[in-house]
N, C-alpha and C positions, 0 to 999 in steps of 0.2 A: 724789792730787788727785781731786776730785769729777769725776765724768763727767756728761755731758749737755749740755755747752756746744757740743760738736762736733756738727754736724748728724746726727742718728740715722738719716736715710734716705740718707746718703751711700753710694752704690753706684757702683762703677766697672766699666767693661767695656772690653774691647778692640774698637776700631772699624777696625782696619786700619792699615797703614803706621806702626804702632808708637804710635798714638795712643790715648788712652783717654778715654772719654765716661761721662756718667752713665746708669746703667741701673737698672731697677726689677726686673730679673730676676736678677741675679747680685751677690751681696754680696761685697766684698773687705774682710777686717777690716784695720782700721787699728792699727798697732803702737801698744801702750800708751805707750811712751817718746814717739813723736811725738805723740800725743794729748795726752800731759802738756804738751809744749812749746806745742801750740795752746791748750790750755785756760789756760795761763798768760798768754798774749798776747791771748786772747779778748776780755775786756772793752774793752782799748784799742782793738782792731782794730774791734770792733764799734761802739764810740763814734765812731771815726774815719769808719767807713762811713756811720753814721747823719747824722753832720754833712755829709758830702759829698751823700748821696741826699736828705736832708731828709724822707724817709719810711721808716719802720720796715720795712715790707714789702721795699721796693727794698734797704735796707740788709741784711736777712736773705738776700735772694736773692744779693747780692754776697758775703755772707759764706760762704754754701754753696759759690759758685763758687770763692771763694779756697781754701777747704779742699780742694776736689777738685784745684785746680791745684797747691796746695802738695804734696798727696799724690803727684800725678803727677810733679812735678819735684823731690821730696825729694833726689834724687841729686845735684842741682845746687848744693845748699846747700854752701858752702864757708866755715867759721868764719874762715880766714885773709882773706877778702875783706870781711867785716861780720858783724854780729850776726844772730841769728835774727830778732829784732825788726824790723830794717830789711829783711830778707829777705821777711818775710811782709807787712810793710806795703806793700813795693813790689808784691807779688803782689795785695794788696787792692785797692791803686789801680788797677792794671791792669785787675782784674776789673770795678771800678766803671766805669771808662771804656769798656770793652767793652760793658757792660750798657747804658750811657747811649748809645752809638752804635747798639746794636741796637734801643732803644727809639725812636730818631729815624727808623729805617727802617720800624718798624711802623706799620700804618695806624691813624690816630686816628678813633675813632668820633665823629661829629657829632651824632648823636642817640640816643634810646633806643629800645627795640624797636618802639615805634610810630612812629618817624620823626621825633618831635618834637625839636626842638633842646634841647640840655642847657644850662642856664643856669650860668655860672660862678659858684662860691662864694667865690672869692678877691677881694680889693679890686681895684677897676678900676685897670688899668695902661695908659698910652699903649702901644699895641702897636708903633707905629712906633719908639720909643724902645728898646724890648726888641729889636725886629728889628735896628735900627742897632747896638746894643751887641754883640749876638751876631755880626752880620756882622763887626764889627771885631775882636772877639775870635777869630772863625774865621780871620781872616787872619794872625794870629800863629803862629809855629812852635809846635808842640804843647807843647814843653818850657817855652817862655816863658809860653804860656797857662796851663799847669798850675802854674807856680810863682807867677805873678801872682794865680790864683784861690785858691790855698792860702794865700797872705799876706794878701790883701785880703778875700776872702770869708769864708774859713774860720778867719783869725786865727792861723795858724801862725807861729811864729819862723823866722827864717832857719836857725838850728841844726836846729829840728824838720823843716824842709823837706829840709835836707841829709841828716839821718839817715834819713828815709823814702824819699828817691829815690836815696840813694846817692852824690849828688853831693858835692863840697866847697863849703864855705860860700861862698867867693870865686866859684865857678862859679853858685850860686844867686843871689848878688847881682847878678852879670853878666846873668844871664838875667832878673831882676826889672827891673833898669835898662833893658835893651834893650826889654823888653816896654812898659814906661811911655813910653820915648822914641817908640816905633813908634805907640802910641795917640795920644800928643800931636801927633806929625807928621801923623798921618791926620786929627786933628780939624781942623786948619788947612787941609787940602786940600779938605775938604767944603764 
């Protein structure tokens, strides 16, 4: 298989307490067989991350983190519990969620270097509606919110969600139903 899909600057280092972090000082070679597995699923995972992130830069960051996490936890992969595809997709989704949470905590610049406000280039959206939707989605349990967003926003089927999350299809349907019911009930409370 061709090389080059795996991040070439993927470097791992021990950070203590058995954890590994990304470093620019010490390279750890990736096993060619493992790289072949990652290379085989890379287009699908990168497309998935691009759809989630909506921005190629963020998707690339999530892919690099996914590769690093997969390498660090390669010993936990058990073919008896699922396929490599579902294992790596779960890692990719978790990497994306962690990246999104970190972005929420990062300070947002309101102006350029001269202190002038930056005008939005996107279409105008009623901020109160966005805030309300985010608040209501934020009230859902994480798994219900994730299943709901994958189904409605990302267009994944029940089977695809089950495969990538490792849940049974009936469980995915239950989480989707409960999320919808909570949102409906919340709508009438307001």
